[in-house]
MOPAC internal coordinates of N, CA, C and O (Angstrom, degrees):
PM7 1SCF
backbone

  N    0.0000 0     0.00 0     0.00 0    0    0    0
  C    1.4426 1     0.00 0     0.00 0    1    0    0
  C    1.5281 1   110.39 1     0.00 0    2    1    0
  O    1.2310 1   120.55 1   157.58 1    3    2    1
  N    1.3124 1   116.55 1   -22.42 1    3    2    1
  C    1.4735 1   120.03 1   178.88 1    5    3    2
  C    1.5150 1   111.26 1   -60.19 1    6    5    3
  O    1.2310 1   120.38 1   141.78 1    7    6    5
  N    1.3330 1   116.87 1   -38.22 1    7    6    5
  C    1.4590 1   120.59 1   177.93 1    9    7    6
  C    1.5094 1   111.93 1   -63.44 1   10    9    7
  O    1.2310 1   120.33 1   141.83 1   11   10    9
  N    1.3207 1   116.98 1   -38.17 1   11   10    9
  C    1.4619 1   121.19 1   178.15 1   13   11   10
  C    1.5259 1   110.39 1   -64.92 1   14   13   11
  O    1.2310 1   120.67 1   138.37 1   15   14   13
  N    1.3328 1   116.33 1   -41.63 1   15   14   13
  C    1.4599 1   120.07 1   179.82 1   17   15   14
  C    1.5261 1   111.27 1   -63.04 1   18   17   15
  O    1.2310 1   120.52 1   140.20 1   19   18   17
  N    1.3135 1   116.60 1   -39.80 1   19   18   17
  C    1.4705 1   120.70 1   178.10 1   21   19   18
  C    1.5275 1   110.20 1   -64.91 1   22   21   19
  O    1.2310 1   120.47 1   134.47 1   23   22   21
  N    1.3326 1   116.71 1   -45.53 1   23   22   21
  C    1.4712 1   120.51 1  -179.96 1   25   23   22
  C    1.5280 1   111.00 1   -62.37 1   26   25   23
  O    1.2310 1   121.05 1   135.92 1   27   26   25
  N    1.3375 1   115.60 1   -44.08 1   27   26   25
  C    1.4610 1   119.31 1  -179.18 1   29   27   26
  C    1.5236 1   110.73 1   -67.03 1   30   29   27
  O    1.2310 1   120.57 1   140.71 1   31   30   29
  N    1.3319 1   116.52 1   -39.29 1   31   30   29
  C    1.4592 1   119.82 1   177.74 1   33   31   30
  C    1.5188 1   111.25 1   -61.86 1   34   33   31
  O    1.2310 1   120.43 1   135.62 1   35   34   33
  N    1.3208 1   116.78 1   -44.38 1   35   34   33
  C    1.4660 1   121.07 1   178.88 1   37   35   34
  C    1.5253 1   111.42 1   -65.02 1   38   37   35
  O    1.2310 1   120.29 1   150.36 1   39   38   37
  N    1.3184 1   117.06 1   -29.64 1   39   38   37
  C    1.4591 1   121.35 1  -179.56 1   41   39   38
  C    1.5227 1   112.44 1   -87.36 1   42   41   39
  O    1.2310 1   120.52 1   175.28 1   43   42   41
  N    1.3440 1   116.62 1    -4.72 1   43   42   41
  C    1.4618 1   120.32 1   179.51 1   45   43   42
  C    1.5221 1   113.25 1    74.96 1   46   45   43
  O    1.2310 1   120.37 1  -149.48 1   47   46   45
  N    1.3167 1   116.89 1    30.52 1   47   46   45
  C    1.4733 1   121.79 1  -179.60 1   49   47   46
  C    1.5285 1   109.35 1   -80.80 1   50   49   47
  O    1.2310 1   120.44 1   -55.87 1   51   50   49
  N    1.3303 1   116.77 1   124.13 1   51   50   49
  C    1.4599 1   121.16 1   173.93 1   53   51   50
  C    1.5290 1   108.64 1   -72.85 1   54   53   51
  O    1.2310 1   120.47 1   -25.58 1   55   54   53
  N    1.3072 1   116.71 1   154.42 1   55   54   53
  C    1.4689 1   122.20 1   178.00 1   57   55   54
  C    1.5269 1   112.11 1    56.38 1   58   57   55
  O    1.2310 1   120.27 1  -138.35 1   59   58   57
  N    1.3092 1   117.10 1    41.65 1   59   58   57
  C    1.4646 1   122.20 1  -175.44 1   61   59   58
  C    1.5210 1   112.55 1   -56.77 1   62   61   59
  O    1.2310 1   119.67 1   135.32 1   63   62   61
  N    1.3210 1   118.23 1   -44.68 1   63   62   61
  C    1.4654 1   120.54 1  -177.45 1   65   63   62
  C    1.5236 1   111.24 1   -65.91 1   66   65   63
  O    1.2310 1   120.22 1   136.97 1   67   66   65
  N    1.3148 1   117.18 1   -43.03 1   67   66   65
  C    1.4647 1   121.03 1   178.81 1   69   67   66
  C    1.5306 1   110.61 1   -63.78 1   70   69   67
  O    1.2310 1   120.63 1   133.39 1   71   70   69
  N    1.3308 1   116.40 1   -46.61 1   71   70   69
  C    1.4584 1   120.06 1   179.88 1   73   71   70
  C    1.5196 1   111.36 1   -60.65 1   74   73   71
  O    1.2310 1   120.38 1   136.35 1   75   74   73
  N    1.3304 1   116.87 1   -43.65 1   75   74   73
  C    1.4686 1   120.45 1   179.86 1   77   75   74
  C    1.5211 1   110.64 1   -62.33 1   78   77   75
  O    1.2310 1   120.27 1   136.38 1   79   78   77
  N    1.3291 1   117.08 1   -43.62 1   79   78   77
  C    1.4611 1   121.23 1   179.30 1   81   79   78
  C    1.5280 1   111.36 1   -61.19 1   82   81   79
  O    1.2310 1   120.52 1   133.96 1   83   82   81
  N    1.3141 1   116.61 1   -46.04 1   83   82   81
  C    1.4649 1   121.45 1  -179.41 1   85   83   82
  C    1.5276 1   110.38 1   -62.01 1   86   85   83
  O    1.2310 1   120.29 1   136.67 1   87   86   85
  N    1.3147 1   117.06 1   -43.33 1   87   86   85
  C    1.4638 1   120.59 1  -178.01 1   89   87   86
  C    1.5174 1   112.35 1   -68.80 1   90   89   87
  O    1.2310 1   120.37 1   140.39 1   91   90   89
  N    1.3243 1   116.90 1   -39.61 1   91   90   89
  C    1.4697 1   120.39 1   177.39 1   93   91   90
  C    1.5264 1   109.87 1   -64.81 1   94   93   91
  O    1.2310 1   120.24 1   135.26 1   95   94   93
  N    1.3289 1   117.14 1   -44.74 1   95   94   93
  C    1.4666 1   119.82 1   178.46 1   97   95   94
  C    1.5180 1   111.00 1   -60.46 1   98   97   95
  O    1.2310 1   120.61 1   138.69 1   99   98   97
  N    1.3170 1   116.45 1   -41.31 1   99   98   97
  C    1.4672 1   120.54 1   178.93 1  101   99   98
  C    1.5268 1   110.94 1   -64.49 1  102  101   99
  O    1.2310 1   120.45 1   133.49 1  103  102  101
  N    1.3104 1   116.74 1   -46.51 1  103  102  101
  C    1.4702 1   120.82 1  -178.25 1  105  103  102
  C    1.5271 1   111.75 1   -62.24 1  106  105  103
  O    1.2310 1   120.63 1   143.99 1  107  106  105
  N    1.3324 1   116.39 1   -36.01 1  107  106  105
  C    1.4613 1   120.97 1  -177.84 1  109  107  106
  C    1.5296 1   113.21 1   -94.31 1  110  109  107
  O    1.2310 1   120.75 1   175.36 1  111  110  109
  N    1.3479 1   116.17 1    -4.64 1  111  110  109
  C    1.4616 1   122.68 1  -178.50 1  113  111  110
  C    1.5328 1   110.96 1    55.16 1  114  113  111
  O    1.2310 1   121.32 1  -128.72 1  115  114  113
  N    1.3380 1   115.07 1    51.28 1  115  114  113
  C    1.4587 1   121.72 1   178.79 1  117  115  114
  C    1.5187 1   108.84 1  -130.47 1  118  117  115
  O    1.2310 1   120.64 1   -17.38 1  119  118  117
  N    1.3401 1   116.39 1   162.62 1  119  118  117
  C    1.4499 1   120.96 1   176.84 1  121  119  118
  C    1.5310 1   109.63 1   -96.16 1  122  121  119
  O    1.2310 1   121.20 1    -0.30 1  123  122  121
  N    1.3268 1   115.30 1   179.70 1  123  122  121
  C    1.4714 1   120.61 1  -175.62 1  125  123  122
  C    1.5369 1   111.67 1   -62.54 1  126  125  123
  O    1.2310 1   120.45 1   138.88 1  127  126  125
  N    1.3274 1   116.75 1   -41.12 1  127  126  125
  C    1.4723 1   119.81 1   179.38 1  129  127  126
  C    1.5239 1   110.46 1   -61.19 1  130  129  127
  O    1.2310 1   120.47 1   136.51 1  131  130  129
  N    1.3353 1   116.70 1   -43.49 1  131  130  129
  C    1.4696 1   119.90 1   178.30 1  133  131  130
  C    1.5197 1   111.96 1   -65.24 1  134  133  131
  O    1.2310 1   120.68 1   144.10 1  135  134  133
  N    1.3217 1   116.30 1   -35.90 1  135  134  133
  C    1.4598 1   119.48 1   179.23 1  137  135  134
  C    1.5211 1   110.52 1   -58.62 1  138  137  135
  O    1.2310 1   120.34 1   134.94 1  139  138  137
  N    1.3218 1   116.95 1   -45.06 1  139  138  137
  C    1.4633 1   120.29 1  -179.74 1  141  139  138
  C    1.5226 1   111.42 1   -75.11 1  142  141  139
  O    1.2310 1   120.45 1   142.39 1  143  142  141
  N    1.3275 1   116.75 1   -37.61 1  143  142  141
  C    1.4640 1   119.95 1   179.96 1  145  143  142
  C    1.5263 1   112.08 1   -66.69 1  146  145  143
  O    1.2310 1   120.87 1   151.17 1  147  146  145
  N    1.3320 1   115.95 1   -28.83 1  147  146  145
  C    1.4624 1   120.91 1  -177.16 1  149  147  146
  C    1.5268 1   111.93 1  -105.69 1  150  149  147
  O    1.2310 1   120.44 1  -151.13 1  151  150  149
  N    1.3212 1   116.77 1    28.87 1  151  150  149
  C    1.4660 1   120.33 1  -174.90 1  153  151  150
  C    1.5243 1   113.43 1   -61.62 1  154  153  151
  O    1.2310 1   119.74 1   158.01 1  155  154  153
  N    1.3210 1   118.10 1   -21.99 1  155  154  153
  C    1.4714 1   122.01 1   179.10 1  157  155  154
  C    1.5414 1   112.12 1   -97.87 1  158  157  155
  O    1.2310 1   120.74 1  -175.85 1  159  158  157
  N    1.3125 1   116.19 1     4.15 1  159  158  157
  C    1.4620 1   121.61 1  -177.85 1  161  159  158
  C    1.5227 1   111.06 1   -59.67 1  162  161  159
  O    1.2310 1   120.80 1   -43.17 1  163  162  161
  N    1.3104 1   116.07 1   136.83 1  163  162  161
  C    1.4649 1   121.28 1   175.32 1  165  163  162
  C    1.5297 1   107.22 1   -92.39 1  166  165  163
  O    1.2310 1   121.16 1   -57.13 1  167  166  165
  N    1.3106 1   115.38 1   122.87 1  167  166  165
  C    1.4523 1   121.24 1  -175.55 1  169  167  166
  C    1.5261 1   111.37 1   -82.42 1  170  169  167
  O    1.2310 1   121.42 1   -32.03 1  171  170  169
  N    1.3223 1   114.90 1   147.97 1  171  170  169
  C    1.4644 1   119.94 1   173.81 1  173  171  170
  C    1.5262 1   108.41 1   -78.06 1  174  173  171
  O    1.2310 1   120.73 1   -13.51 1  175  174  173
  N    1.3185 1   116.21 1   166.49 1  175  174  173
  C    1.4767 1   119.79 1   176.50 1  177  175  174
  C    1.5189 1   110.86 1   -61.08 1  178  177  175
  O    1.2310 1   120.72 1   141.83 1  179  178  177
  N    1.3302 1   116.22 1   -38.17 1  179  178  177
  C    1.4652 1   120.53 1   179.40 1  181  179  178
  C    1.5275 1   110.60 1   -63.15 1  182  181  179
  O    1.2310 1   120.00 1   134.39 1  183  182  181
  N    1.3336 1   117.61 1   -45.61 1  183  182  181
  C    1.4562 1   121.36 1   179.08 1  185  183  182
  C    1.5240 1   110.97 1   -63.11 1  186  185  183
  O    1.2310 1   120.77 1   136.61 1  187  186  185
  N    1.3233 1   116.13 1   -43.39 1  187  186  185
  C    1.4621 1   120.51 1   178.52 1  189  187  186
  C    1.5270 1   110.60 1   -60.85 1  190  189  187
  O    1.2310 1   120.67 1   138.85 1  191  190  189
  N    1.3079 1   116.32 1   -41.15 1  191  190  189
  C    1.4636 1   120.85 1   178.55 1  193  191  190
  C    1.5222 1   112.35 1   -63.92 1  194  193  191
  O    1.2310 1   120.69 1   137.57 1  195  194  193
  N    1.3350 1   116.30 1   -42.43 1  195  194  193
  C    1.4748 1   119.76 1   178.41 1  197  195  194
  C    1.5309 1   110.44 1   -62.48 1  198  197  195
  O    1.2310 1   120.95 1   135.24 1  199  198  197
  N    1.3223 1   115.78 1   -44.76 1  199  198  197
  C    1.4721 1   119.47 1   179.47 1  201  199  198
  C    1.5251 1   110.19 1   -63.00 1  202  201  199
  O    1.2310 1   120.46 1   134.20 1  203  202  201
  N    1.3111 1   116.73 1   -45.80 1  203  202  201
  C    1.4675 1   121.10 1  -178.79 1  205  203  202
  C    1.5285 1   110.75 1   -58.82 1  206  205  203
  O    1.2310 1   120.35 1   137.82 1  207  206  205
  N    1.3271 1   116.94 1   -42.18 1  207  206  205
  C    1.4678 1   120.75 1   179.68 1  209  207  206
  C    1.5213 1   110.95 1   -60.93 1  210  209  207
  O    1.2310 1   120.62 1   135.06 1  211  210  209
  N    1.3246 1   116.42 1   -44.94 1  211  210  209
  C    1.4706 1   120.59 1   179.74 1  213  211  210
  C    1.5258 1   111.37 1   -66.39 1  214  213  211
  O    1.2310 1   120.39 1   138.93 1  215  214  213
  N    1.3183 1   116.86 1   -41.07 1  215  214  213
  C    1.4733 1   121.18 1   178.13 1  217  215  214
  C    1.5245 1   110.41 1   -62.86 1  218  217  215
  O    1.2310 1   120.27 1   137.96 1  219  218  217
  N    1.3203 1   117.08 1   -42.04 1  219  218  217
  C    1.4665 1   120.99 1   178.27 1  221  219  218
  C    1.5243 1   111.03 1   -59.64 1  222  221  219
  O    1.2310 1   120.85 1   136.29 1  223  222  221
  N    1.3164 1   115.97 1   -43.71 1  223  222  221
  C    1.4652 1   120.22 1  -179.87 1  225  223  222
  C    1.5232 1   111.21 1   -63.29 1  226  225  223
  O    1.2310 1   120.49 1   136.91 1  227  226  225
  N    1.3362 1   116.67 1   -43.09 1  227  226  225
  C    1.4754 1   119.34 1  -179.76 1  229  227  226
  C    1.5099 1   110.88 1   -69.77 1  230  229  227
  O    1.2310 1   119.76 1   141.45 1  231  230  229
  N    1.3321 1   118.07 1   -38.55 1  231  230  229
  C    1.4650 1   121.16 1   177.98 1  233  231  230
  C    1.5325 1   111.16 1   -62.23 1  234  233  231
  O    1.2310 1   120.75 1   155.42 1  235  234  233
  N    1.3287 1   116.18 1   -24.58 1  235  234  233
  C    1.4746 1   121.22 1   175.99 1  237  235  234
  C    1.5319 1   110.85 1   -86.41 1  238  237  235
  O    1.2310 1   120.22 1  -168.30 1  239  238  237
  N    1.3283 1   117.18 1    11.70 1  239  238  237
  C    1.4582 1   125.49 1   175.75 1  241  239  238
  C    1.5279 1   114.75 1    73.02 1  242  241  239
  O    1.2310 1   120.29 1  -157.93 1  243  242  241
  N    1.3239 1   117.05 1    22.07 1  243  242  241
  C    1.4601 1   119.48 1   172.57 1  245  243  242
  C    1.5281 1   106.93 1   -74.71 1  246  245  243
  O    1.2310 1   119.76 1   -47.19 1  247  246  245
  N    1.3277 1   118.06 1   132.81 1  247  246  245
  C    1.4672 1   120.44 1  -179.27 1  249  247  246
  C    1.5311 1   112.72 1   -61.05 1  250  249  247
  O    1.2310 1   120.77 1   -36.51 1  251  250  249
  N    1.3180 1   116.13 1   143.49 1  251  250  249
  C    1.4617 1   121.65 1  -178.44 1  253  251  250
  C    1.5267 1   111.09 1   -56.53 1  254  253  251
  O    1.2310 1   119.89 1   135.13 1  255  254  253
  N    1.3255 1   117.81 1   -44.87 1  255  254  253
  C    1.4645 1   120.22 1  -179.17 1  257  255  254
  C    1.5277 1   111.68 1   -60.03 1  258  257  255
  O    1.2310 1   120.46 1   142.67 1  259  258  257
  N    1.3049 1   116.72 1   -37.33 1  259  258  257
  C    1.4624 1   120.45 1   179.04 1  261  259  258
  C    1.5320 1   109.89 1   -68.34 1  262  261  259
  O    1.2310 1   120.58 1   141.04 1  263  262  261
  N    1.3209 1   116.50 1   -38.96 1  263  262  261
  C    1.4679 1   120.71 1   177.41 1  265  263  262
  C    1.5299 1   110.28 1   -63.68 1  266  265  263
  O    1.2310 1   120.88 1   137.59 1  267  266  265
  N    1.3323 1   115.92 1   -42.41 1  267  266  265
  C    1.4616 1   120.75 1  -179.67 1  269  267  266
  C    1.5329 1   112.12 1   -72.35 1  270  269  267
  O    1.2310 1   121.02 1   155.87 1  271  270  269
  N    1.3403 1   115.65 1   -24.13 1  271  270  269
  C    1.4609 1   120.03 1  -178.93 1  273  271  270
  C    1.5112 1   113.01 1    80.52 1  274  273  271
  O    1.2310 1   120.47 1  -162.82 1  275  274  273
  N    1.3481 1   116.71 1    17.18 1  275  274  273
  C    1.4672 1   120.52 1  -177.72 1  277  275  274
  C    1.5164 1   110.19 1  -157.90 1  278  277  275
  O    1.2310 1   121.57 1   -34.86 1  279  278  277
  N    1.3204 1   114.61 1   145.14 1  279  278  277
  C    1.4632 1   120.09 1   174.68 1  281  279  278
  C    1.5225 1   109.06 1  -142.49 1  282  281  279
  O    1.2310 1   121.05 1   -45.27 1  283  282  281
  N    1.3223 1   115.60 1   134.73 1  283  282  281
  C    1.4700 1   120.74 1   176.96 1  285  283  282
  C    1.5225 1   108.21 1   -76.95 1  286  285  283
  O    1.2310 1   120.82 1   -42.79 1  287  286  285
  N    1.3185 1   116.03 1   137.21 1  287  286  285
  C    1.4607 1   121.68 1   176.71 1  289  287  286
  C    1.5173 1   107.45 1  -148.45 1  290  289  287
  O    1.2310 1   120.44 1   -59.01 1  291  290  289
  N    1.2980 1   116.77 1   120.99 1  291  290  289
  C    1.4616 1   123.60 1  -178.91 1  293  291  290
  C    1.5279 1   109.90 1    57.94 1  294  293  291
  O    1.2310 1   120.40 1  -142.00 1  295  294  293
  N    1.3092 1   116.85 1    38.00 1  295  294  293
  C    1.4574 1   121.70 1   176.89 1  297  295  294
  C    1.5125 1   114.54 1    77.69 1  298  297  295
  O    1.2310 1   120.28 1  -173.16 1  299  298  297
  N    1.3206 1   117.06 1     6.84 1  299  298  297
  C    1.4623 1   121.16 1  -179.35 1  301  299  298
  C    1.5216 1   109.96 1  -119.90 1  302  301  299
  O    1.2310 1   120.04 1   -37.65 1  303  302  301
  N    1.3273 1   117.53 1   142.35 1  303  302  301
  C    1.4679 1   119.72 1   175.99 1  305  303  302
  C    1.5284 1   110.88 1   -81.92 1  306  305  303
  O    1.2310 1   120.40 1   -50.60 1  307  306  305
  N    1.3049 1   116.85 1   129.40 1  307  306  305
  C    1.4630 1   122.44 1   176.99 1  309  307  306
  C    1.5177 1   109.35 1  -115.68 1  310  309  307
  O    1.2310 1   120.97 1   -46.40 1  311  310  309
  N    1.3198 1   115.75 1   133.60 1  311  310  309
  C    1.4645 1   120.51 1   177.92 1  313  311  310
  C    1.5214 1   109.39 1   -75.20 1  314  313  311
  O    1.2310 1   121.27 1   -37.02 1  315  314  313
  N    1.3258 1   115.17 1   142.98 1  315  314  313
  C    1.4495 1   121.66 1   177.37 1  317  315  314
  C    1.5178 1   109.18 1  -121.83 1  318  317  315
  O    1.2310 1   121.00 1   -34.25 1  319  318  317
  N    1.3217 1   115.69 1   145.75 1  319  318  317
  C    1.4521 1   121.44 1   169.88 1  321  319  318
  C    1.5223 1   107.52 1  -150.39 1  322  321  319
  O    1.2310 1   120.48 1     6.16 1  323  322  321
  N    1.3210 1   116.69 1  -173.84 1  323  322  321
  C    1.4609 1   119.59 1  -175.81 1  325  323  322
  C    1.5341 1   112.75 1   -65.47 1  326  325  323
  O    1.2310 1   119.42 1   163.55 1  327  326  325
  N    1.3231 1   118.72 1   -16.45 1  327  326  325
  C    1.4602 1   122.21 1  -178.02 1  329  327  326
  C    1.5352 1   113.39 1   -97.32 1  330  329  327
  O    1.2310 1   119.99 1   178.45 1  331  330  329
  N    1.3213 1   117.62 1    -1.55 1  331  330  329
  C    1.4660 1   120.00 1  -176.76 1  333  331  330
  C    1.5217 1   111.68 1  -112.28 1  334  333  331
  O    1.2310 1   121.25 1   -25.66 1  335  334  333
  N    1.3064 1   115.21 1   154.34 1  335  334  333
  C    1.4558 1   120.91 1   173.69 1  337  335  334
  C    1.5225 1   108.39 1   -89.02 1  338  337  335
  O    1.2310 1   121.12 1   -32.15 1  339  338  337
  N    1.3076 1   115.46 1   147.85 1  339  338  337
  C    1.4612 1   121.02 1  -179.77 1  341  339  338
  C    1.5193 1   109.21 1   -86.19 1  342  341  339
  O    1.2310 1   119.51 1   -52.15 1  343  342  341
  N    1.3410 1   118.54 1   127.85 1  343  342  341
  C    1.4714 1   120.18 1   177.66 1  345  343  342
  C    1.5315 1   110.28 1   -57.91 1  346  345  343
  O    1.2310 1   120.96 1   -41.87 1  347  346  345
  N    1.3155 1   115.77 1   138.13 1  347  346  345
  C    1.4599 1   121.53 1  -178.59 1  349  347  346
  C    1.5254 1   110.18 1  -120.47 1  350  349  347
  O    1.2310 1   120.15 1   -20.73 1  351  350  349
  N    1.3319 1   117.32 1   159.27 1  351  350  349
  C    1.4709 1   119.75 1   177.13 1  353  351  350
  C    1.5287 1   112.59 1   -57.88 1  354  353  351
  O    1.2310 1   119.92 1   144.14 1  355  354  353
  N    1.3382 1   117.77 1   -35.86 1  355  354  353
  C    1.4623 1   119.14 1   179.56 1  357  355  354
  C    1.5306 1   111.23 1   -68.74 1  358  357  355
  O    1.2310 1   119.83 1   155.64 1  359  358  357
  N    1.3136 1   117.94 1   -24.36 1  359  358  357
  C    1.4703 1   121.50 1   174.03 1  361  359  358
  C    1.5285 1   109.35 1   -65.16 1  362  361  359
  O    1.2310 1   120.71 1   139.39 1  363  362  361
  N    1.3166 1   116.24 1   -40.61 1  363  362  361
  C    1.4604 1   120.87 1   178.99 1  365  363  362
  C    1.5280 1   110.29 1   -62.81 1  366  365  363
  O    1.2310 1   120.36 1   138.57 1  367  366  365
  N    1.3196 1   116.92 1   -41.43 1  367  366  365
  C    1.4587 1   121.59 1   177.67 1  369  367  366
  C    1.5169 1   110.79 1   -61.57 1  370  369  367
  O    1.2310 1   120.30 1   137.58 1  371  370  369
  N    1.3167 1   117.04 1   -42.42 1  371  370  369
  C    1.4659 1   122.11 1   178.93 1  373  371  370
  C    1.5268 1   110.64 1   -63.43 1  374  373  371
  O    1.2310 1   119.98 1   136.25 1  375  374  373
  N    1.3078 1   117.65 1   -43.75 1  375  374  373
  C    1.4597 1   121.78 1   179.53 1  377  375  374
  C    1.5282 1   110.40 1   -64.01 1  378  377  375
  O    1.2310 1   120.36 1   135.79 1  379  378  377
  N    1.3216 1   116.91 1   -44.21 1  379  378  377
  C    1.4667 1   120.26 1   179.36 1  381  379  378
  C    1.5274 1   110.84 1   -60.97 1  382  381  379
  O    1.2310 1   119.92 1   137.04 1  383  382  381
  N    1.3348 1   117.76 1   -42.96 1  383  382  381
  C    1.4672 1   121.01 1   178.81 1  385  383  382
  C    1.5236 1   110.66 1   -65.08 1  386  385  383
  O    1.2310 1   120.29 1   140.29 1  387  386  385
  N    1.3194 1   117.04 1   -39.71 1  387  386  385
  C    1.4655 1   121.64 1   178.73 1  389  387  386
  C    1.5265 1   110.53 1   -64.15 1  390  389  387
  O    1.2310 1   120.32 1   134.84 1  391  390  389
  N    1.3304 1   116.99 1   -45.16 1  391  390  389
  C    1.4622 1   120.76 1   179.18 1  393  391  390
  C    1.5239 1   111.91 1   -61.72 1  394  393  391
  O    1.2310 1   120.08 1   141.42 1  395  394  393
  N    1.3333 1   117.45 1   -38.58 1  395  394  393
  C    1.4627 1   120.45 1   176.78 1  397  395  394
  C    1.5212 1   110.97 1   -62.45 1  398  397  395
  O    1.2310 1   120.79 1   138.51 1  399  398  397
  N    1.3283 1   116.09 1   -41.49 1  399  398  397
  C    1.4552 1   121.14 1  -179.95 1  401  399  398
  C    1.5209 1   110.29 1   -66.18 1  402  401  399
  O    1.2310 1   120.15 1   136.27 1  403  402  401
  N    1.3020 1   117.31 1   -43.73 1  403  402  401
  C    1.4665 1   121.85 1  -178.50 1  405  403  402
  C    1.5166 1   111.23 1   -65.52 1  406  405  403
  O    1.2310 1   119.89 1   138.65 1  407  406  405
  N    1.3255 1   117.81 1   -41.35 1  407  406  405
  C    1.4652 1   120.27 1  -176.85 1  409  407  406
  C    1.5292 1   112.77 1   -74.78 1  410  409  407
  O    1.2310 1   119.37 1   163.96 1  411  410  409
  N    1.3226 1   118.80 1   -16.04 1  411  410  409
  C    1.4724 1   121.99 1   178.42 1  413  411  410
  C    1.5275 1   110.95 1   -76.87 1  414  413  411
  O    1.2310 1   119.89 1   162.84 1  415  414  413
  N    1.2975 1   117.82 1   -17.16 1  415  414  413
  C    1.4761 1   121.09 1  -176.34 1  417  415  414
  C    1.4814 1   112.32 1   -77.58 1  418  417  415
  O    1.2310 1   120.10 1   180.00 1  419  418  417

């Protein structure tokens, strides 16, 4: 993960440690507890390749949610791909204002 942090730092990625952790967990299909419990785990070439691919994408400034193919919005998971827009916090504000207007009628 140190290599990912260096790459992200050089690329000016904010939250480099968090992003690296999320991408490694995704690539290995493990949760945070497993990540720490398996800190001495020796990775296979396939696992290393999957992690490297995800790190490369993030270092190129692709958003983490787009890399993962999913983003939580209003407590629900939404799939993302190249044809979809990524839910934003300002979208949530717009929906809340709309719901207030609708319920006042």
